[in-house]
VMD Tcl script that draws the C-alpha trace (Angstrom):
set ca {
  {-2.39 -13.09 4.84}
  {-5.23 -14.90 3.12}
  {-6.20 -13.45 -0.23}
  {-2.92 -11.55 -0.70}
  {-1.20 -11.79 -4.09}
  {2.08 -9.99 -4.78}
  {3.35 -9.81 -8.34}
  {5.12 -7.56 -10.78}
  {2.75 -4.85 -11.90}
  {1.34 -4.73 -15.40}
  {0.67 -1.49 -17.29}
  {-3.02 -1.70 -16.37}
  {-2.09 -1.64 -12.65}
  {-0.41 1.76 -12.85}
  {-3.47 3.95 -12.13}
  {-4.22 2.01 -8.93}
  {-0.57 2.15 -7.85}
  {-0.35 5.89 -8.44}
  {-3.60 6.41 -6.54}
  {-2.29 4.39 -3.59}
  {1.00 6.31 -3.56}
  {-0.91 9.59 -3.72}
  {-2.96 8.66 -0.65}
  {0.07 7.43 1.32}
  {2.64 10.06 0.37}
  {0.81 13.20 -0.73}
  {-2.28 13.06 1.46}
  {-0.80 11.12 4.38}
  {2.69 12.59 4.60}
  {2.44 15.92 2.82}
  {4.90 15.07 0.04}
  {4.45 17.50 -2.87}
  {2.79 15.69 -5.82}
  {5.55 16.82 -8.18}
  {8.11 14.97 -6.01}
  {6.03 11.81 -5.58}
  {5.72 11.14 -9.31}
  {8.84 11.38 -11.44}
  {10.28 10.41 -14.80}
  {11.87 7.30 -13.31}
  {8.49 5.59 -12.86}
  {8.44 4.53 -16.51}
  {11.90 2.90 -16.25}
  {11.17 0.93 -13.09}
  {9.81 -2.50 -12.36}
  {6.84 -2.08 -10.01}
  {5.41 -4.63 -7.61}
  {1.78 -4.66 -6.58}
  {0.16 -6.32 -3.57}
  {-3.47 -7.17 -4.17}
  {-5.82 -8.12 -1.35}
  {-8.96 -9.65 -2.78}
  {-8.15 -7.87 -6.04}
  {-7.61 -4.41 -4.53}
  {-4.16 -2.77 -4.62}
  {-2.99 -2.37 -1.00}
  {0.77 -2.19 -1.47}
  {3.38 -1.19 -4.00}
  {7.05 -0.44 -4.50}
  {9.38 0.10 -7.40}
  {12.83 -1.11 -8.45}
  {15.17 1.17 -10.36}
  {18.04 -0.34 -12.34}
  {21.57 0.37 -11.16}
  {23.40 3.29 -12.71}
  {26.76 1.69 -11.91}
  {28.16 -1.01 -9.68}
  {25.21 -3.41 -9.62}
  {23.25 -1.73 -6.81}
  {19.59 -1.30 -7.67}
  {17.29 1.09 -5.81}
  {13.99 0.22 -4.15}
  {11.64 3.13 -3.71}
  {8.08 4.35 -3.36}
  {7.21 1.60 -0.89}
  {3.62 2.26 0.10}
  {1.00 0.23 1.98}
  {-2.62 1.26 2.50}
  {-3.32 2.23 6.11}
  {-5.78 -0.63 6.64}
  {-3.27 -3.23 5.45}
  {-0.25 -2.14 7.50}
  {1.28 -4.52 10.02}
  {-0.01 -7.55 8.12}
  {3.05 -8.48 6.06}
  {2.14 -6.58 2.89}
  {5.24 -4.36 2.90}
  {7.51 -7.33 3.57}
  {5.97 -9.27 0.70}
  {6.37 -6.35 -1.71}
  {9.99 -5.85 -0.63}
  {10.77 -9.57 -1.12}
  {9.27 -9.48 -4.62}
  {11.38 -6.46 -5.57}
  {14.52 -8.12 -4.19}
  {13.67 -11.27 -6.14}
  {13.30 -9.20 -9.30}
  {16.69 -7.57 -8.70}
  {18.28 -11.01 -8.30}
  {16.54 -12.24 -11.49}
  {18.18 -9.34 -13.32}
  {21.60 -10.27 -11.89}
  {21.96 -7.21 -9.67}
  {24.12 -7.81 -6.61}
  {22.75 -5.33 -4.08}
  {19.72 -3.20 -3.32}
  {19.62 0.11 -1.52}
  {16.79 2.35 -0.47}
  {16.08 5.67 1.19}
  {14.18 4.62 4.31}
  {12.07 7.02 6.27}
  {13.70 6.99 9.71}
  {10.55 5.69 11.41}
  {10.71 2.60 9.14}
  {14.34 1.77 9.93}
  {13.44 -1.24 12.08}
  {11.24 -2.69 9.34}
  {14.13 -2.62 6.89}
  {16.67 -3.89 9.42}
  {14.45 -6.94 10.00}
  {14.56 -7.50 6.23}
  {18.38 -7.51 6.28}
  {19.18 -3.90 5.39}
  {22.08 -2.03 6.98}
  {22.22 1.75 7.45}
  {24.79 3.60 5.34}
  {25.79 7.15 6.32}
  {23.87 9.81 8.19}
  {20.24 10.86 8.12}
  {19.08 13.55 5.68}
  {15.90 15.29 4.58}
  {14.10 14.13 1.47}
  {10.73 15.71 0.61}
  {10.84 17.27 4.08}
  {11.00 13.85 5.81}
  {14.03 12.45 7.62}
  {15.57 9.52 5.72}
  {18.47 7.11 5.99}
  {20.11 5.21 3.13}
  {20.12 1.45 3.76}
  {21.69 -1.33 1.72}
  {21.38 -5.11 1.38}
  {23.62 -7.55 -0.46}
  {21.69 -10.12 -2.49}
  {22.74 -13.75 -2.73}
}
mol new
graphics top color blue
foreach p $ca { graphics top sphere $p radius 0.5 }
foreach p [lrange $ca 0 end-1] q [lrange $ca 1 end] { graphics top cylinder $p $q radius 0.2 }
display resetview
């Protein structure tokens, strides 16, 4: 997509990322605000997708607690930018960051409707579906090279 830049977020990007997540998760999906924002945000690497300087996508990478498996979360793309490769670009940047840190695998809690998106990116379902913030999810995992 012309004009799209995906990079690790800087502290000054945080307000725009939180605003985007609020629109996508709280307003769009009914996730309670107290569940959307948590204490882990400060410990994560965040990626930002900018289209002509405007934040249209984001995701975060949480360090592994044990075993080398990092966690991708809070993947959000603005409605007008969906289906244009923004989510894939954010996911690739987060996976690249995990590899840079020497982590061997990434897992995520995919909303069931997004399962195909993550399977195309090389993720494999692990276990059964479950509810998270009132939305059906499935844990998916990918080994990094």
